[in-house]
N, C-alpha and C positions, 0 to 999 in steps of 0.2 A: 502499565496501560495496557498490555497483551492480557494480563489476566481481569482487567474490568472488563474488557470487551468479552473474554470467553463466558465470563459471568453473566454479561447481558443476551448471548447467544444462546447459554445452556436454558436459563430463565425464560427464554422466547420461543426455545422448542418445547418445552414443560407446559407451556400455557396451552398448546394443542392434545397433548398428551393423556389428559381427563378424557376427553370425548373419544379419542379412540382405544384408550384401555376401557372405558365403560363398554364400548362396542365389544372387544375382546371377552370381558367377563361375561356378557352377554352369550356372547358364542360359545363360551365354556359351559355355563349354566345349562343352556340347549344340547349339549354333547353329553351331558351327566344325566337329563331327563329323558336321553334318546329322541332330541328334537333335531331340526335342521337348523332354526333358530334366524334371526335377522345376520345380515352381513355385519362385519366387523366396523364400518363405516355409517353404520345404521343412524348411532348416536350423534355423528357431526352432520348428518343430512338431516337430521329430527332439529338440531340447533339452526343449522343454516336457514331451513323452513321457517321455523319462527322468528328469525331476525325479519324476515319480510313480510309478516303477517303485521296487522293495526294492532295497537293496545286498546282494549275496552277499559276507560276508567272506571273506580270503584270508589266510594266510600275511604277514605284514607290511603290511597292509591299513590298519591304524592309523596308522601312518608314511608310506606312501603318500598317505592321505587328508589328513595335515598337511601334506605337500610341496604338495598341488595347492594347498589352502587358502592356504598361504604365497605362492605362484607369484602366485595371482589379488589377492592384498592387495597385494604388490611392484608388479604391475602398475595397478594401481587408482591407486598412489601415484604412480608413474609419469605416467600418464595426466595427474592432478591437476595434476603439476609442469609437464610441457610446455605445456599449456593455460594455467596461470599465466603461464609464460615469454612463450608467444604474445598473450595476451590483456592482462595487467597490467603486467609487468616485464621488460625487454629485458636480464636478466644473465645472462652465460654460466654464472654460478655456479648458477642455477637450471636451466639446460638441462644442464648437466653431472651436475647432482642426478637429473634426469629419465632421463639416460642411463645412470647408473649403478644406477639402482633398474631399469630395464629388463633392464640386463644382468645383473644379479642375479637377478633374475625369471626369466630365460632361463638361468642356471646350474640353479636350481632345478628349472625344468621339463626340463632335459637330465638332471637325476640323478633324476627318479621314475621310468623306465623301468628304472633299476639298483636300485632295490629292490624289484621285483617279482619273486618267486621262479620265474620264467618264462625258461629258457635263451634265448628267442628275443627277448625284449622287453630282457635283459641286452646281446645282439648289437646290437639295434638301437640302445640307449641309447650303447653303447662308439662306434657310427660317428659318432652325433651328436657327441658330446664331440669327438673329432677334427676335425671339422669346424668346432664351435664356437671350438676354442682358435684356428684360425686366423684365423677371422672378426673374433670379437670383438674382438681385438688390433689387427687392423686399421680396425676401426670406430673404435676409441679414437683412435688417431694420426689418423685422417684428420678427425673432430670438431676435436682439439685444433689442427691445421695450420688449419683454417677458421676456428675462434675467434680464433685469433692475427691473419690476416690481417684479418679483418672488424673485429677490436676497433682497427687500424688502428697496429698496432708494427710493420708491415713495408709500406714504399711502395718500389715498382719496378714496371715495365712487367712483368718476369718473375715478380713477385707472383700478376698473374690468372694465368698459366699453371698456376703452382703450386697455386690456387684453384680453376681448372677440373678440374686434375687430381683434386684431394682430393674435389671433388664428385661425381666419376663414380667415383671409389672407394667414396663414402658410398652412393650409389643401389647399387652392385654388393653391398655388403656388406648393406644393407638388403634386397635381393632375396634372398640367400642364408639369412638371418635367417629369413626365413618359410616355410623348408622346401620350397619347391618343386622341380619338377624344372628343373634336372638334379640337385640337391642335396639331394633328400628321400631320401638314402641311407641314413637310418634304416629307412625302409620298403623296402628295394630288391628282398625277396621279399615273395609273399604270404603267407608264415608269418612272417616277419619282424612284418609288420603286425599280425598276432595277437596278438603279445605281449601288449602293455597292453590292447587293445580286447576279449581275451580273460577276462582276469582282473577288468578293471573292469567295474563294472554299475550302474544307475541313476544318481542323483545323481552319485556319483560320477566315474561316464563322462562325464556332462553336463559336469561341472566341468571335466574336463581337457581337452574337445574344447572348451570355452568357453576355456579359457587358451591353448589354440594359437590360437585363431582372434584372440583379443586380443593375443598376439604379433605377429601379422601386421598388426593396426592399429598397434602400438607403432612397427615397422619401419619404416612409412611416415611415422609422424607426425616422426620424428627427421629426416632432412632436409627434410621440408617446414617445420617450424619453422623451420630456419636460414634457408629460402629466404626465409618471410614476414619473418623478422627482419630481413631486407637490403631489401625490396622494400617493406613496407607500417609502419605506426604503431600502436601497441597501441591496444586499443580493441574496439567492437562488429562493426567490420569484418572484421576478422581471421577469426574463428570462420565468418564466412559467406561467406570465399573458402576457408578450410581444409576446409571439408566437402566441397564439389565437388571439391576437389583430391585428398582421400583416395579418394573415388569412382571420379575417372579412373585416379588409378594403379593401384587395387584390379584394375579393369578389365584394365589394360595388363599386370600381373603373371600375372593369370588367363590373356590369350592368349599371352604368352612361354611360361608353365608348359605352355600344351597343345600348341603346336607343338614343344618341344624333348624330347631324349630324356634318358634317366635317364644318370648317369655314373656309375663303378666306384668303389668304396670305395677302392682302391689310388691312383685316378687324381683324384678329387677334391681332395685337399690341396693335392698336387704343381700342379695345373691351377690354383685358386686361388692359390698363392704365386707361379707365372709372371706371373699377371695383377697381383699386387697389389705384387710388388716393384717393377716398375719405374714403376709409377702413383705410389707414396709416395716413390720415390726422386726423380722428377719435380715433387713436391709438396714435399716438405722440402727439395730445392734452389732451388724458388722463392722458398720461404719464408726461406732463408739469405741469397739475394740481396738480398730485401726489406728484411731486419735490416740488412744490411752496408752498405745505401744509405739507410737512414733517420735 
């Protein structure tokens, strides 16, 4: 019972974390660019302010509200599943449940701009769909290879090469899932960024932005959960390790997003495939050799 309560407490804390970590990232970006920047709590202030505003309805606003609400519910379910995996039971079935909920939530979030009767919103949504199709498929394969190897079903020196390659792939897919540069092509132009953010208002806009930030949190939790599974035991210590790791990883991703440029929509999927195909080929080869020698 204590572990179940602990999962609930850690999950509740993590619900606030995206709003604070986005403020920290904005502060880090400002420091790199020699600016003062907003306070760390600015994103939280913006969220609370939007929650107090009224919603301006538009054509299809009810369906968009439903999709945003569904996204947040799926994200919360994924967060609880991943925390349960880390703190209580190290079953890869639970890990895959959390991953599946995260990917479905991401698909729901990606579809939301397509429901807005704004051509710029729909163009940005189609761009994100293209990148997601390449990225999410690769993430599923990399997690599958890692879980198979860590499950002890493949034993060979080549297995570790495959494991390392799969982990590198997983971290890359995690970064791409956060929608940061150079893969923030859904907002590749100012007018595209205005699509959803002009139509949404009040609590709906607050919920949509919160869902985007929560997606960034979950994208980091997936690889960290696998690392903690291999290096720690379930219990109270794991969330105390997880939370600092999330903060460090968030800052690293924020620094990377500040120093790189944005890629082009016609180059992004091809660039990802050129990176993912050799990495996944190496991972699967190491796995197959390990299975053969097992």
